[in-house]
N, C-alpha and C positions, 0 to 999 in steps of 0.2 A: 504493500500500500504506500502511496506517495504521502509524504508528510508536508505540512506547510513549511515554507522557508522563512528564516529571519529577515530575508530581503523583502518579504511581502509587507513589512510594517514600516510606517513612519515612526519617528521617535515617540510621539504621543501614543500611538497604537501599541508600541512595544512596552511602554510604561504601564499600560493597562494589563498586559500579559505577564509582566515580571514584577515581583515584589521583593524587597522595597524598590520603588520606582527609579532610584538613582542608579540601580544596576543596569538599567536599559541604556543609559548614556555610556557606561563602561563597555557594555556589549557592542554598542555602535562603534566605539573606538577600535575594538578588536576586529570587527568584521569589515569595516570600511577604511580604517587607517593602517592596520597591520595585515589585512587580507587573510586573517585566520579563518579556516573552515572546519576546525575541530574544536568542540567545546572544551576538551581537556587542555587546550593550549591557552585558555583564558585565565591567566595566572591569578588575577585579583578577584575572580568569581569563586565563591565557596563551592567545594566539591559536590555538596548535596544539590546545589542549584544547577551546576554543570550537568549532573545526572538527570535532574528533572527536565531540563531543557532538551537534552538528547532524546528523551522518551517522546517528547511532543513535537520537536522540530528538527529540521536539518538546517545547516547554514547555507551552503551552496547547493541548489537543486540540479546543477549541471556538472558534467565532466567532459574534458576534451577527449574526443574519439580520434580525431585526425586533424592535421593542419598542413597546408601547403604554403610555401613561402616563395614569393615572386622576386625576381631580380630587382624590382623597383622598391622592395621593402614591404609590399602589401602581403598580409597574411590572412588566408582564408581558413576559418575554423569550422569543423563539423562537431557539434556539441550534442551529447546525449542527455536526455531528460530522465527523471526518475522512472517513468513508465516505459523507457526504452525507445521512445520516439526521438527523432533527431531534427536539429535545426542548424542554421548557418549564421555566423557572424563574421565580420571582416574588420581587420585592423589596418587602417590606412595612414600612411605617412604623408601629410599634406605639404609640409615645409621642412627642409633640412636644417639642422642646427647651424648656427653661424659663429665663427671664431674671428677674433681680431688678429692683427699682424703678429702678436705675441702668443697666439694660440689660446687666448682666454675666451671662454664661452660668453658671447654677447646676447645670443638668443637661442633658447631651447628649440629642439625640433617640435613641430606641431602635429598632433594626431587627431584622427576622427575614428569613432567606432560606428560601424553600420550594424544595427541590430534587427532581429526578427521579432515579430509580434504574434505570429501564428505558426502552427505546424501545418504547412501547406497554405492554400489560399482559395477563397471562393470566387474571386473576381474573374479568373480564367483568361487573362490577357494572352492573345495569340502568339506574342513574341517571347513569352516568359516560360522558362523551364519549370519553375515552381508550380505553375498551373497544371502541368502534365500529371503531377502526383495527386491532384485533388486536395480537398480540405479535410483535415483530421480534427483539430481543436484549436481553441484560443490558448495563448500562453498566459500564465498568471503574471501579476506584477513582479513577483520574485524571480520568475524565469526571465523576464525582460531585464531587470536590474542585474541579475546574475551574469548576463553576457558581458556587461561592461566591467564588472568586478573581475571576472575570470580573465578577460583579455588584458586588463591593466596589470593584474598579478603576473600573468605569463610573460609579459614584456617588461617586468620590473619598473613599471610606471608609477611613481609614488602617488599617494592619494591626493596630495595637494597640488600636483601638476595639472594644469588646465587640459581639458579634453573636450571635443565636440561630439555630440551624439546625433546620428541621423537614423530615423526610423524608416529605413529604406530596404530592409532585408526581406525575408520571406513573410508573406501575409500582407493584408491591407490593414494598416494601423487603426483607421477609424471604424473598422468592422469589429474591433476589440477595444472600443473607446473607454470603457470603465477601467479595465486593467492598465491600458496605456496611460490614462490620466493619473492613476495611482502611482505607477512607476515614475512618471515625471515628477510627482511630489516627493517621492522617496529620494530621487536623485538630487532634488533641491535642498534637502536637509543640511543645515550648516554643520551639524555634528557628524554628518556622513561624508559624502563625496562633494557636496556643495556645488553642484553643477547647475548653474542658473538656467532659466528658461531661454535666455538669449543664446545659449550654447546647445539648444536642443531644437531639431527641425523634424517636423512630422510631414512625411511625404504621403500623399494620398492620390489614388487614381480618380478621385472626384465624387465622393459620396456627399452630395450637396447639403442635405439636411444635417449631416453629422459634422460638416465643416462649421455650420452655425452652432451646433452643440459644443464643439471644442472651443469656439470663440467665446461662447457664453461662460465657459469655465474660467476664462481669463488667467491662464497659466503662464502667459508671457512667452510662449514658444513661437518659433517661426513655422511657417507652413510652406510646403512645396507641392505644386500641382503637377502630376504626371499627365501632361496634356497630349503630346505625341501626334496630334492631328489637328487640322484647322477646319474640318467639316465633319458633320455627324456621320456621314456615310462611312468614311475611312475610320473614324474613331470607333464606331460600332464594330467594324471588322476587327480592329486591334483590341478593343476593350468592350466586350459584349454588354456590360452593365451600363454603357453609355445610353442605351435605350431608355433606361429609367433615370439617368443623371446626365442629360445632354450638356453640350458645351456651354450654352447660354446660362443654364441653371448653375453651373460651376462658376462661371465668371461673375454672376450676380452674388453668389455666396462669398466669393473672394473679396468683392467690394465691401461686404458687410463685416469681414473678419478684422478684429482689432490688431493692428500692427504698430510697432514703434515707428513714429514718423520719419526716423532716420534710416529705417530699413526698407527693403524691397521684398515683394512676394516673388518667390522663385517658381519659374515654370520650367519643368523638365520636358525636353523635347527629344525623344529617341529618333534619331535619323536613320531611315531604312532606305537602301538603294532603290530608286525608281518607284518609291511609294510616297514619300513626303519630303524629298530632298531638293525640289525644284524651286525656282524663284517665284512662281505663282503661289506656292504655299507660303513662302516668306512674306509676300505682299498681304495675304489673308491674315497671317499671324500679327503683323503690325496693326492692322485694322482691329482685330479681335481684342488686342491688349490696350487699345487706346483708352486713356483715362485711368489706367492702373500703374502704380509705381512698381514696375516689374523688372525682373532680371531673367533672361532666358539662358538656360543651360543646355547647349546642344550636346547630345551624347551619341557616340558611335554605337550602332547596334553591334553587340558582342556575339558573334555566331557560335552556335553549339551544334553538335552532331544531330542531324535530322531536321534542323530548322529550314523553313521554306523562305526565310528572309536573308538578305545579304547586307554586308557592311558597305556603307556609302564610300564614294571616292573622296579623298582628302580635298581635292579642288572644289568639289560640290559643297562640302562642309564649309570651307572658307568663303565661298561665294555667298552662301546662305547667311553666314555670320556678318559678312561685310554689308549685305543689304539691310539687315536689321539695325546694325550700328549706324549706318548712313541715314536711317529713318528714325533715329532717336531712341532705340531700345538698347539697354545695356545687355551685352550678350557675350558669353564665353563658350569655348569648346572644351568640354571636360576631357582631361587627359584620361586615356584608357588605362586604368590601374589593373595590375595583375593579369594582363592579357596572356601571359605564359603559364598561368595556373587556372584552376576552375573558378574564375572570378565572377562570372555572371550568376545572378541569383538562382540557386537550385542546382548548379552544375556539380558541385562536390557531393551533395546528398545523392543526386541521381547516379553519379559514378560509383559511389559506395553501394547503393542499392543493387546495381547490376552485378556486383561481386557476390551478392548473396544468392544468386540463382545459378 
């Protein structure tokens, strides 16, 4: 039987579980600052309480099953849950550390963790390998939090070093809104990892009503929209749930979403050869995002065995970007991270599943 994880609780919630309540703060220190995952290692916790906790809870509900390391420093993890199901998480190096002429560190390397929110996914995007395995279940808040703790510990990344979180792994985050929101709050705990909402980005394929619900929670997070198409016909081909959440409903929900006036709404646009990589699509995108403080992130489609879609040409990506910039949109081409490993969402899990047969 699976036990609840200590990562499932905010500090206040843990104080309700553990008496006397000051022990909860000590436990938070052990699990989030020392990355301890065995109750017996919590030296200032009485042995009787250690044993009591061990009967009721686990610390980390995940274990590393496999990892692949890219030449660019990206690390893809396959993680096993207590029920034997598996999910993926990715450790991304966004900026290299900087040294001055004397070799003194002037800026630490910057990292982002890409986390999953579900085992599988209900959305069924045509280009996504995760969709091929169908949907199994939602992750608990503790299973979401555990991914970041596990990867920080495995990379010896101290608790007080800044890190960004993107909910862009397996699953549709807003389809698991309650557990997602709880995890966001656990991450924000000052006695824990103290990862502010500004450092957390929720990526969604566009559940319009749930974008509104997330906004109403006022968690201070950023939002990224997986748009991928500029007309409903193509978007429905790529993302079938577009029938219920069409492009205009998503744009309207984004306009209602509370964002820091200094920040922009990210629109992810997966570029697929001969599908949505032409200048006509770029023109429609400019019109569609008119009136939104937006940033467009162009992403190369990352091919996988059996895919019917192809990676776009570099010159087409650049021409698309140049058109958007020329017409007033902030636009970047995302570097393809980990292309020499199973970096596309669902690839490592799928590869391991095939070994089982």
